[in-house]
N, CA and C atoms as an extended XYZ file, in Angstrom:
561
Properties=species:S:1:pos:R:3:atomname:S:1:resname:S:1:resid:I:1 pbc="F F F"
N         0.841       -1.171        0.000 N   MET     1
C         0.000        0.000        0.000 CA  MET     1
C         0.887        1.235        0.000 C   MET     1
N         0.586        2.190       -0.816 N   ILE     2
C         1.424        3.377       -0.965 CA  ILE     2
C         1.460        4.228        0.299 C   ILE     2
N         0.386        4.254        1.068 N   LEU     3
C         0.358        5.064        2.282 CA  LEU     3
C         1.253        4.510        3.380 C   LEU     3
N         1.641        3.260        3.280 N   SER     4
C         2.506        2.688        4.315 CA  SER     4
C         3.849        3.401        4.393 C   SER     4
N         4.248        4.030        3.318 N   VAL     5
C         5.499        4.792        3.317 CA  VAL     5
C         5.422        5.953        4.292 C   VAL     5
N         4.214        6.492        4.482 N   PHE     6
C         4.052        7.673        5.316 CA  PHE     6
C         3.694        7.357        6.759 C   PHE     6
N         3.527        6.102        7.078 N   ARG     7
C         3.200        5.720        8.445 CA  ARG     7
C         4.428        5.851        9.334 C   ARG     7
N         4.156        6.118       10.586 N   ARG     8
C         5.244        6.213       11.556 CA  ARG     8
C         5.846        4.841       11.783 C   ARG     8
N         7.110        4.821       12.174 N   GLY     9
C         7.797        3.559       12.431 CA  GLY     9
C         7.113        2.759       13.523 C   GLY     9
N         7.361        1.480       13.523 N   ARG    10
C         6.714        0.615       14.506 CA  ARG    10
C         7.194        0.913       15.919 C   ARG    10
N         8.308        1.596       16.049 N   HIS    11
C         8.838        1.926       17.371 CA  HIS    11
C         8.251        3.218       17.932 C   HIS    11
N         7.406        3.906       17.143 N   HIS    12
C         6.882        5.200       17.571 CA  HIS    12
C         6.177        5.097       18.924 C   HIS    12
N         5.324        4.105       19.087 N   HIS    13
C         4.603        3.928       20.344 CA  HIS    13
C         5.577        3.619       21.481 C   HIS    13
N         6.589        2.817       21.205 N   ASN    14
C         7.582        2.464       22.220 CA  ASN    14
C         8.366        3.692       22.680 C   ASN    14
N         8.701        4.550       21.748 N   ILE    15
C         9.453        5.762       22.082 CA  ILE    15
C         8.614        6.659       22.970 C   ILE    15
N         7.354        6.824       22.616 N   ARG    16
C         6.442        7.655       23.422 CA  ARG    16
C         6.294        7.070       24.834 C   ARG    16
N         6.181        5.759       24.940 N   ALA    17
C         6.054        5.117       26.251 CA  ALA    17
C         7.322        5.322       27.069 C   ALA    17
N         8.474        5.169       26.442 N   LEU    18
C         9.749        5.355       27.129 CA  LEU    18
C         9.898        6.797       27.599 C   LEU    18
N         9.587        7.743       26.730 N   TYR    19
C         9.678        9.154       27.102 CA  TYR    19
C         8.656        9.490       28.192 C   TYR    19
N         7.467        8.911       28.093 N   GLY    20
C         6.458        9.135       29.125 CA  GLY    20
C         6.917        8.656       30.490 C   GLY    20
N         7.603        7.515       30.524 N   ALA    21
C         8.128        6.990       31.791 CA  ALA    21
C         9.209        7.914       32.351 C   ALA    21
N        10.033        8.471       31.480 N   ILE    22
C        11.076        9.416       31.905 CA  ILE    22
C        10.448       10.652       32.518 C   ILE    22
N         9.470       11.218       31.831 N   VAL    23
C         8.814       12.441       32.320 CA  VAL    23
C         8.059       12.153       33.612 C   VAL    23
N         7.376       11.027       33.678 N   ALA    24
C         6.636       10.683       34.900 CA  ALA    24
C         7.581       10.553       36.093 C   ALA    24
N         8.723        9.922       35.885 N   GLN    25
C         9.684        9.772       36.982 CA  GLN    25
C        10.242       11.134       37.387 C   GLN    25
N        10.515       11.979       36.419 N   ALA    26
C        11.051       13.312       36.716 CA  ALA    26
C        10.035       14.173       37.467 C   ALA    26
N         8.772       13.855       37.345 N   ARG    27
C         7.727       14.614       38.035 CA  ARG    27
C         7.413       14.061       39.421 C   ARG    27
N         8.103       13.025       39.828 N   SER    28
C         7.872       12.461       41.158 CA  SER    28
C         8.100       13.546       42.206 C   SER    28
N         7.109       13.769       43.036 N   MET    29
C         7.169       14.864       44.009 CA  MET    29
C         8.299       14.700       45.022 C   MET    29
N         8.769       13.476       45.221 N   THR    30
C         9.846       13.231       46.175 CA  THR    30
C        11.090       14.039       45.833 C   THR    30
N        11.381       14.186       44.554 N   PHE    31
C        12.560       14.956       44.163 CA  PHE    31
C        12.454       16.400       44.644 C   PHE    31
N        11.241       16.922       44.645 N   TYR    32
C        11.022       18.326       44.988 CA  TYR    32
C        10.832       18.531       46.484 C   TYR    32
N        10.238       17.553       47.141 N   THR    33
C         9.952       17.720       48.563 CA  THR    33
C        11.068       17.204       49.473 C   THR    33
N        11.800       16.170       49.037 N   ARG    34
C        12.825       15.584       49.905 CA  ARG    34
C        14.245       15.770       49.409 C   ARG    34
N        14.419       15.962       48.114 N   HIS    35
C        15.777       16.017       47.563 CA  HIS    35
C        16.223       17.425       47.193 C   HIS    35
N        15.427       18.418       47.474 N   GLY    36
C        15.848       19.798       47.300 CA  GLY    36
C        15.853       20.334       45.881 C   GLY    36
N        15.202       19.644       44.955 N   VAL    37
C        15.122       20.138       43.584 CA  VAL    37
C        14.038       21.208       43.538 C   VAL    37
N        14.342       22.316       42.910 N   ALA    38
C        13.364       23.401       42.801 CA  ALA    38
C        12.197       22.950       41.931 C   ALA    38
N        10.979       23.148       42.423 N   ASP    39
C         9.784       22.812       41.650 CA  ASP    39
C         9.503       23.983       40.716 C   ASP    39
N        10.304       24.026       39.666 N   SER    40
C        10.235       25.104       38.684 CA  SER    40
C        10.486       24.526       37.303 C   SER    40
N        10.390       25.353       36.295 N   LEU    41
C        10.684       24.885       34.938 CA  LEU    41
C        12.103       24.345       34.845 C   LEU    41
N        13.047       25.061       35.447 N   ASP    42
C        14.448       24.624       35.410 CA  ASP    42
C        14.636       23.302       36.147 C   ASP    42
N        14.028       23.178       37.328 N   GLY    43
C        14.160       21.948       38.104 CA  GLY    43
C        13.581       20.757       37.367 C   GLY    43
N        12.431       20.944       36.756 N   ARG    44
C        11.799       19.849       36.006 CA  ARG    44
C        12.620       19.494       34.772 C   ARG    44
N        13.133       20.516       34.088 N   PHE    45
C        13.997       20.273       32.924 CA  PHE    45
C        15.207       19.450       33.351 C   PHE    45
N        15.831       19.825       34.449 N   GLU    46
C        17.037       19.141       34.913 CA  GLU    46
C        16.757       17.675       35.236 C   GLU    46
N        15.623       17.392       35.848 N   LEU    47
C        15.309       16.008       36.181 CA  LEU    47
C        14.963       15.190       34.938 C   LEU    47
N        14.288       15.802       33.989 N   ILE    48
C        14.020       15.094       32.729 CA  ILE    48
C        15.339       14.773       32.046 C   ILE    48
N        16.243       15.736       32.012 N   VAL    49
C        17.547       15.520       31.378 CA  VAL    49
C        18.303       14.399       32.093 C   VAL    49
N        18.312       14.407       33.418 N   LEU    50
C        19.012       13.350       34.160 CA  LEU    50
C        18.481       11.974       33.758 C   LEU    50
N        17.181       11.809       33.761 N   HIS    51
C        16.594       10.509       33.437 CA  HIS    51
C        16.788       10.153       31.965 C   HIS    51
N        16.700       11.136       31.107 N   LEU    52
C        16.949       10.895       29.687 CA  LEU    52
C        18.389       10.448       29.469 C   LEU    52
N        19.324       11.101       30.122 N   VAL    53
C        20.738       10.722       30.006 CA  VAL    53
C        20.945        9.286       30.493 C   VAL    53
N        20.308        8.924       31.590 N   LEU    54
C        20.454        7.565       32.112 CA  LEU    54
C        19.936        6.529       31.121 C   LEU    54
N        18.778        6.800       30.516 N   VAL    55
C        18.213        5.849       29.556 CA  VAL    55
C        19.048        5.812       28.281 C   VAL    55
N        19.461        6.966       27.784 N   LEU    56
C        20.288        6.993       26.566 CA  LEU    56
C        21.623        6.300       26.799 C   LEU    56
N        22.174        6.453       27.978 N   ARG    57
C        23.430        5.784       28.323 CA  ARG    57
C        23.245        4.271       28.244 C   ARG    57
N        22.147        3.792       28.791 N   ARG    58
C        21.853        2.355       28.748 CA  ARG    58
C        21.627        1.880       27.317 C   ARG    58
N        20.890        2.647       26.550 N   LEU    59
C        20.638        2.263       25.161 CA  LEU    59
C        21.929        2.238       24.354 C   LEU    59
N        22.835        3.167       24.625 N   SER    60
C        24.098        3.177       23.879 CA  SER    60
C        24.958        1.982       24.264 C   SER    60
N        24.885        1.546       25.505 N   ARG    61
C        25.641        0.352       25.914 CA  ARG    61
C        25.088       -0.891       25.249 C   ARG    61
N        23.781       -0.949       25.094 N   GLU    62
C        23.158       -2.084       24.415 CA  GLU    62
C        23.579       -2.092       22.952 C   GLU    62
N        23.656       -0.911       22.364 N   GLN    63
C        24.079       -0.793       20.966 CA  GLN    63
C        25.528       -1.244       20.806 C   GLN    63
N        26.385       -0.833       21.736 N   GLU    64
C        27.788       -1.239       21.675 CA  GLU    64
C        27.921       -2.753       21.805 C   GLU    64
N        27.102       -3.342       22.687 N   ALA    65
C        27.166       -4.790       22.889 CA  ALA    65
C        26.785       -5.541       21.624 C   ALA    65
N        25.882       -4.974       20.869 N   ARG    66
C        25.470       -5.609       19.617 CA  ARG    66
C        26.358       -5.200       18.448 C   ARG    66
N        27.220       -4.205       18.688 N   ALA    67
C        28.122       -3.676       17.654 CA  ALA    67
C        27.336       -3.236       16.425 C   ALA    67
N        26.250       -2.490       16.677 N   GLN    68
C        25.429       -1.987       15.586 CA  GLN    68
C        25.861       -0.584       15.210 C   GLN    68
N        25.814       -0.267       13.927 N   PRO    69
C        26.005        1.129       13.558 CA  PRO    69
C        24.789        1.928       14.019 C   PRO    69
N        24.977        3.213       14.242 N   ALA    70
C        23.909        4.062       14.776 CA  ALA    70
C        22.689        4.111       13.869 C   ALA    70
N        22.837        3.849       12.585 N   THR    71
C        21.713        3.933       11.677 CA  THR    71
C        20.937        2.628       11.565 C   THR    71
N        21.444        1.559       12.160 N   ALA    72
C        20.747        0.275       12.091 CA  ALA    72
C        19.528        0.310       12.998 C   ALA    72
N        18.474       -0.442       12.638 N   PRO    73
C        17.325       -0.501       13.527 CA  PRO    73
C        17.747       -1.074       14.871 C   PRO    73
N        17.191       -0.569       15.921 N   GLY    74
C        17.549       -1.049       17.247 CA  GLY    74
C        17.786        0.099       18.186 C   GLY    74
N        18.640       -0.099       19.165 N   SER    75
C        18.781        0.858       20.246 CA  SER    75
C        19.333        2.203       19.805 C   SER    75
N        20.294        2.237       18.889 N   GLY    76
C        20.834        3.520       18.454 CA  GLY    76
C        19.770        4.372       17.818 C   GLY    76
N        18.987        3.756       17.002 N   ARG    77
C        17.892        4.464       16.348 CA  ARG    77
C        16.845        4.866       17.385 C   ARG    77
N        16.564        3.997       18.319 N   ILE    78
C        15.596        4.316       19.356 CA  ILE    78
C        16.119        5.462       20.220 C   ILE    78
N        17.396        5.441       20.535 N   GLY    79
C        17.984        6.536       21.295 CA  GLY    79
C        17.840        7.861       20.574 C   GLY    79
N        18.084        7.863       19.277 N   GLN    80
C        17.937        9.094       18.499 CA  GLN    80
C        16.483        9.537       18.448 C   GLN    80
N        15.582        8.594       18.278 N   GLN    81
C        14.156        8.937       18.248 CA  GLN    81
C        13.694        9.459       19.605 C   GLN    81
N        14.223        8.902       20.677 N   LEU    82
C        13.894        9.368       22.019 CA  LEU    82
C        14.383       10.802       22.213 C   LEU    82
N        15.600       11.080       21.781 N   PHE    83
C        16.129       12.437       21.882 CA  PHE    83
C        15.318       13.402       21.012 C   PHE    83
N        14.933       12.967       19.819 N   ASP    84
C        14.113       13.809       18.940 CA  ASP    84
C        12.770       14.142       19.583 C   ASP    84
N        12.165       13.170       20.243 N   LEU    85
C        10.890       13.410       20.921 CA  LEU    85
C        11.075       14.403       22.062 C   LEU    85
N        12.162       14.281       22.795 N   PHE    86
C        12.499       15.234       23.850 CA  PHE    86
C        12.584       16.648       23.279 C   PHE    86
N        13.254       16.785       22.154 N   CYS    87
C        13.394       18.109       21.528 CA  CYS    87
C        12.050       18.652       21.058 C   CYS    87
N        11.220       17.790       20.475 N   ARG    88
C         9.882       18.235       20.042 CA  ARG    88
C         9.049       18.671       21.245 C   ARG    88
N         9.176       17.937       22.348 N   ASP    89
C         8.447       18.285       23.560 CA  ASP    89
C         8.904       19.643       24.091 C   ASP    89
N        10.206       19.886       24.106 N   LEU    90
C        10.718       21.188       24.541 CA  LEU    90
C        10.197       22.298       23.644 C   LEU    90
N        10.256       22.082       22.348 N   ASP    91
C         9.772       23.067       21.385 CA  ASP    91
C         8.297       23.374       21.637 C   ASP    91
N         7.493       22.327       21.782 N   ASP    92
C         6.061       22.510       22.039 CA  ASP    92
C         5.820       23.287       23.330 C   ASP    92
N         6.568       22.957       24.376 N   ASN    93
C         6.401       23.645       25.656 CA  ASN    93
C         6.792       25.108       25.562 C   ASN    93
N         7.862       25.410       24.849 N   LEU    94
C         8.260       26.799       24.675 CA  LEU    94
C         7.153       27.591       23.989 C   LEU    94
N         6.584       27.014       22.955 N   ARG    95
C         5.521       27.700       22.217 CA  ARG    95
C         4.272       27.876       23.084 C   ARG    95
N         3.958       26.863       23.900 N   GLU    96
C         2.810       26.972       24.809 CA  GLU    96
C         3.021       28.074       25.837 C   GLU    96
N         4.277       28.280       26.238 N   MET    97
C         4.583       29.321       27.219 CA  MET    97
C         4.623       30.708       26.585 C   MET    97
N         4.436       30.765       25.272 N   GLY    98
C         4.369       32.056       24.606 CA  GLY    98
C         5.675       32.557       24.032 C   GLY    98
N         6.681       31.714       23.971 N   VAL    99
C         7.946       32.118       23.353 CA  VAL    99
C         7.683       32.269       21.849 C   VAL    99
N         8.100       33.368       21.287 N   GLY   100
C         7.836       33.657       19.884 CA  GLY   100
C         8.614       32.768       18.930 C   GLY   100
N         8.100       32.666       17.718 N   ASP   101
C         8.720       31.818       16.694 CA  ASP   101
C        10.185       32.164       16.442 C   ASP   101
N        10.526       33.432       16.525 N   LEU   102
C        11.911       33.824       16.262 CA  LEU   102
C        12.835       33.482       17.427 C   LEU   102
N        12.298       33.400       18.627 N   ALA   103
C        13.125       33.111       19.802 CA  ALA   103
C        13.258       31.614       20.075 C   ALA   103
N        12.348       30.795       19.553 N   VAL   104
C        12.383       29.359       19.837 CA  VAL   104
C        13.716       28.721       19.429 C   VAL   104
N        14.225       28.976       18.228 N   PRO   105
C        15.516       28.348       17.873 CA  PRO   105
C        16.656       28.716       18.827 C   PRO   105
N        16.681       29.948       19.275 N   ARG   106
C        17.724       30.386       20.207 CA  ARG   106
C        17.583       29.634       21.541 C   ARG   106
N        16.359       29.518       22.031 N   GLU   107
C        16.118       28.796       23.277 CA  GLU   107
C        16.443       27.305       23.126 C   GLU   107
N        16.074       26.738       21.989 N   MET   108
C        16.369       25.319       21.746 CA  MET   108
C        17.874       25.078       21.698 C   MET   108
N        18.604       26.017       21.158 N   ARG   109
C        20.065       25.896       21.118 CA  ARG   109
C        20.618       25.887       22.552 C   ARG   109
N        20.076       26.746       23.416 N   LYS   110
C        20.499       26.770       24.818 CA  LYS   110
C        20.200       25.437       25.500 C   LYS   110
N        18.994       24.921       25.253 N   PHE   111
C        18.629       23.621       25.834 CA  PHE   111
C        19.544       22.516       25.315 C   PHE   111
N        19.861       22.559       24.037 N   GLY   112
C        20.742       21.555       23.447 CA  GLY   112
C        22.122       21.586       24.074 C   GLY   112
N        22.662       22.791       24.240 N   GLU   113
C        23.975       22.924       24.868 CA  GLU   113
C        23.932       22.416       26.310 C   GLU   113
N        22.851       22.747       27.008 N   ALA   114
C        22.701       22.277       28.391 CA  ALA   114
C        22.620       20.750       28.432 C   ALA   114
N        21.839       20.172       27.528 N   PHE   115
C        21.701       18.719       27.508 CA  PHE   115
C        23.042       18.044       27.263 C   PHE   115
N        23.756       18.463       26.229 N   TYR   116
C        25.019       17.806       25.893 CA  TYR   116
C        26.065       17.998       26.987 C   TYR   116
N        26.062       19.154       27.628 N   GLY   117
C        26.977       19.378       28.746 CA  GLY   117
C        26.685       18.446       29.906 C   GLY   117
N        25.401       18.308       30.224 N   ARG   118
C        25.029       17.422       31.321 CA  ARG   118
C        25.263       15.958       30.967 C   ARG   118
N        24.990       15.598       29.723 N   GLN   119
C        25.226       14.223       29.300 CA  GLN   119
C        26.700       13.861       29.477 C   GLN   119
N        27.580       14.758       29.085 N   ALA   120
C        29.014       14.503       29.238 CA  ALA   120
C        29.404       14.449       30.719 C   ALA   120
N        28.897       15.392       31.504 N   ALA   121
C        29.243       15.450       32.924 CA  ALA   121
C        28.726       14.231       33.683 C   ALA   121
N        27.467       13.867       33.450 N   TYR   122
C        26.897       12.722       34.171 CA  TYR   122
C        27.539       11.414       33.719 C   TYR   122
N        27.789       11.290       32.435 N   GLY   123
C        28.426       10.080       31.935 CA  GLY   123
C        29.810        9.884       32.530 C   GLY   123
N        30.602       10.953       32.525 N   ALA   124
C        31.950       10.878       33.099 CA  ALA   124
C        31.888       10.595       34.597 C   ALA   124
N        30.948       11.234       35.285 N   ALA   125
C        30.836       11.040       36.730 CA  ALA   125
C        30.371        9.622       37.068 C   ALA   125
N        29.458        9.069       36.280 N   LEU   126
C        29.000        7.697       36.527 CA  LEU   126
C        30.107        6.685       36.264 C   LEU   126
N        30.982        6.989       35.316 N   ASP   127
C        32.082        6.089       34.993 CA  ASP   127
C        33.276        6.264       35.924 C   ASP   127
N        33.321        7.377       36.654 N   ALA   128
C        34.457        7.671       37.528 CA  ALA   128
C        34.387        6.838       38.801 C   ALA   128
N        35.551        6.547       39.335 N   ALA   129
C        35.629        5.813       40.597 CA  ALA   129
C        35.280        6.729       41.773 C   ALA   129
N        35.477        8.023       41.583 N   ASP   130
C        35.224        9.020       42.617 CA  ASP   130
C        33.715        9.226       42.782 C   ASP   130
N        33.187        8.848       43.936 N   GLU   131
C        31.745        8.976       44.213 CA  GLU   131
C        31.306       10.438       44.219 C   GLU   131
N        32.197       11.324       44.634 N   GLU   132
C        31.843       12.736       44.741 CA  GLU   132
C        31.684       13.417       43.388 C   GLU   132
N        32.235       12.850       42.340 N   ALA   133
C        32.125       13.473       41.022 CA  ALA   133
C        30.665       13.606       40.609 C   ALA   133
N        29.882       12.578       40.832 N   LEU   134
C        28.466       12.638       40.481 CA  LEU   134
C        27.724       13.589       41.415 C   LEU   134
N        28.067       13.558       42.687 N   GLU   135
C        27.443       14.489       43.634 CA  GLU   135
C        27.664       15.934       43.201 C   GLU   135
N        28.900       16.248       42.819 N   LYS   136
C        29.212       17.621       42.401 CA  LYS   136
C        28.470       18.002       41.126 C   LYS   136
N        28.408       17.081       40.170 N   ALA   137
C        27.712       17.374       38.909 CA  ALA   137
C        26.222       17.603       39.156 C   ALA   137
N        25.617       16.765       39.980 N   LEU   138
C        24.196       16.919       40.270 CA  LEU   138
C        23.925       18.158       41.119 C   LEU   138
N        24.800       18.435       42.064 N   ALA   139
C        24.639       19.633       42.896 CA  ALA   139
C        24.697       20.884       42.038 C   ALA   139
N        25.648       20.930       41.130 N   ARG   140
C        25.811       22.103       40.264 CA  ARG   140
C        24.638       22.260       39.309 C   ARG   140
N        24.253       21.186       38.642 N   ASN   141
C        23.252       21.295       37.582 CA  ASN   141
C        21.812       21.243       38.082 C   ASN   141
N        21.530       20.372       39.015 N   ILE   142
C        20.150       20.190       39.443 CA  ILE   142
C        19.813       21.024       40.676 C   ILE   142
N        20.727       21.075       41.623 N   LEU   143
C        20.455       21.789       42.866 CA  LEU   143
C        20.940       23.234       42.835 C   LEU   143
N        21.771       23.576       41.868 N   GLY   144
C        22.239       24.954       41.721 CA  GLY   144
C        23.217       25.390       42.786 C   GLY   144
N        24.019       24.446       43.310 N   ILE   145
C        25.012       24.805       44.314 CA  ILE   145
C        26.389       24.331       43.868 C   ILE   145
N        27.404       24.984       44.382 N   VAL   146
C        28.781       24.605       44.073 CA  VAL   146
C        29.256       23.643       45.155 C   VAL   146
N        29.982       22.618       44.744 N   GLY   147
C        30.445       21.603       45.685 CA  GLY   147
C        29.362       20.566       45.872 C   GLY   147
N        29.236       20.060       47.082 N   THR   148
C        28.170       19.091       47.369 CA  THR   148
C        27.338       19.636       48.514 C   THR   148
N        26.092       19.351       48.489 N   GLY   149
C        25.197       19.778       49.556 CA  GLY   149
C        24.558       18.555       50.187 C   GLY   149
N        23.730       18.796       51.179 N   GLU   150
C        23.109       17.672       51.891 CA  GLU   150
C        22.208       16.849       50.989 C   GLU   150
N        21.632       17.445       49.945 N   ASN   151
C        20.743       16.707       49.056 CA  ASN   151
C        21.477       16.058       47.889 C   ASN   151
N        22.718       16.428       47.673 N   ALA   152
C        23.460       15.899       46.521 CA  ALA   152
C        23.796       14.420       46.687 C   ALA   152
N        24.155       14.004       47.891 N   ALA   153
C        24.541       12.603       48.106 CA  ALA   153
C        23.372       11.646       47.868 C   ALA   153
N        22.180       11.906       48.425 N   PRO   154
C        21.067       10.992       48.139 CA  PRO   154
C        20.668       11.004       46.659 C   PRO   154
N        20.741       12.157       46.036 N   LEU   155
C        20.415       12.257       44.613 CA  LEU   155
C        21.434       11.479       43.784 C   LEU   155
N        22.703       11.533       44.167 N   ALA   156
C        23.742       10.781       43.462 CA  ALA   156
C        23.553        9.274       43.663 C   ALA   156
N        23.190        8.874       44.880 N   ARG   157
C        22.911        7.449       45.125 CA  ARG   157
C        21.731        6.986       44.276 C   ARG   157
N        20.722        7.831       44.181 N   TYR   158
C        19.568        7.504       43.337 CA  TYR   158
C        20.008        7.320       41.877 C   TYR   158
N        20.782        8.268       41.359 N   ALA   159
C        21.211        8.214       39.958 CA  ALA   159
C        22.074        6.979       39.694 C   ALA   159
N        22.975        6.659       40.607 N   ARG   160
C        23.814        5.459       40.443 CA  ARG   160
C        22.960        4.187       40.478 C   ARG   160
N        22.022        4.147       41.395 N   THR   161
C        21.135        2.977       41.485 CA  THR   161
C        20.287        2.860       40.225 C   THR   161
N        19.788        3.994       39.740 N   ALA   162
C        18.990        3.977       38.510 CA  ALA   162
C        19.823        3.475       37.338 C   ALA   162
N        21.072        3.937       37.245 N   ALA   163
C        21.953        3.483       36.160 CA  ALA   163
C        22.210        1.983       36.266 C   ALA   163
N        22.467        1.499       37.479 N   GLU   164
C        22.698        0.063       37.676 CA  GLU   164
C        21.442       -0.748       37.364 C   GLU   164
N        20.308       -0.234       37.781 N   GLN   165
C        19.047       -0.927       37.514 CA  GLN   165
C        18.762       -0.965       36.017 C   GLN   165
N        19.032        0.135       35.334 N   LEU   166
C        18.838        0.166       33.882 CA  LEU   166
C        19.786       -0.805       33.190 C   LEU   166
N        21.018       -0.914       33.695 N   ASP   167
C        21.961       -1.869       33.112 CA  ASP   167
C        21.447       -3.301       33.227 C   ASP   167
N        20.652       -3.559       34.262 N   GLY   168
C        20.101       -4.892       34.462 CA  GLY   168
C        18.795       -5.146       33.714 C   GLY   168
N        18.227       -4.094       33.136 N   GLU   169
C        16.970       -4.247       32.389 CA  GLU   169
C        17.209       -5.084       31.139 C   GLU   169
N        16.248       -5.904       30.810 N   ALA   170
C        16.322       -6.698       29.585 CA  ALA   170
C        16.213       -5.774       28.372 C   ALA   170
N        17.012       -6.062       27.369 N   ASP   171
C        17.004       -5.246       26.154 CA  ASP   171
C        15.608       -5.139       25.554 C   ASP   171
N        14.904       -6.266       25.522 N   ASP   172
C        13.576       -6.285       24.922 CA  ASP   172
C        12.614       -5.356       25.656 C   ASP   172
N        12.760       -5.267       26.961 N   GLU   173
C        11.890       -4.390       27.742 CA  GLU   173
C        12.116       -2.930       27.354 C   GLU   173
N        13.371       -2.530       27.303 N   LEU   174
C        13.677       -1.146       26.922 CA  LEU   174
C        13.251       -0.850       25.493 C   LEU   174
N        13.561       -1.759       24.593 N   LEU   175
C        13.214       -1.549       23.189 CA  LEU   175
C        11.707       -1.582       22.968 C   LEU   175
N        10.980       -2.167       23.913 N   ALA   176
C         9.517       -2.182       23.839 CA  ALA   176
C         8.920       -0.947       24.522 C   ALA   176
N         9.769       -0.087       25.056 N   GLY   177
C         9.286        1.147       25.662 CA  GLY   177
C         8.963        1.039       27.133 C   GLY   177
N         9.459       -0.008       27.781 N   ARG   178
C         9.175       -0.191       29.204 CA  ARG   178
C        10.455        0.019       30.007 C   ARG   178
N        10.349        0.875       31.004 N   VAL   179
C        11.483        1.146       31.879 CA  VAL   179
C        10.950        1.335       33.293 C   VAL   179
N        11.694        0.824       34.260 N   VAL   180
C        11.311        0.974       35.658 CA  VAL   180
C        12.482        1.643       36.370 C   VAL   180
N        12.185        2.755       37.018 N   PHE   181
C        13.197        3.476       37.783 CA  PHE   181
C        13.036        3.136       39.260 C   PHE   181
N        14.100        3.307       40.039 N   PRO   182
C        13.970        3.063       41.491 CA  PRO   182
C        13.058        4.122       42.121 C   PRO   182
N        12.538        3.800       43.278 N   ASP   183
C        11.692        4.724       44.014 CA  ASP   183
C        12.580        5.781       44.676 C   ASP   183
N        12.408        7.055       44.338 N   PRO   184
C        13.257        8.094       44.946 CA  PRO   184
C        13.041        8.252       46.447 C   PRO   184
N        11.947        7.726       46.968 N   GLU   185
C        11.705        7.774       48.426 CA  GLU   185
C        12.756        6.980       49.192 C   GLU   185
N        13.366        5.984       48.529 N   SER   186
C        14.321        5.102       49.187 CA  SER   186
C        15.680        5.735       49.409 C   SER   186
N        15.860        6.944       48.942 N   PHE   187
C        17.199        7.555       49.028 CA  PHE   187
C        17.153        8.775       49.914 C   PHE   187
């Protein structure tokens, strides 16, 4: 059928489910009431980015394990589609907040720079042997403080546990759009 060319990929629903789980986890009130994250646009953005980075990190490890090129169907493609959905969501939210058409690209560029900076910082900190590296990165980016604060250590433990839990997730579950994060109340 000729219209099948224009249909969305079969992973479209999975990507939406995966992104929905990320956003739902980032909206958990525990982060705002117990972990010191500001309940603001910036605080919510930071938590979405943290969870997105954790999932993308896991998807990239799955891709490396399969030795797939980024353009092959599978996790690399899903990771890119997940990031694209994140960007579309940011764009939509900016427009809903009344940001003008001419300012949206400038704001999106700022968000992109922030995302890539945090992705590099969190990835390096998660791979580092130094436990404080992640605390400092999260304190700076999410809590808005220099050094480590009282809320940075539990938030870092949460992020490390989430990364470890994601590493243990079955590939099929993630590729099907299902992800389970740890309960932030436990930290």
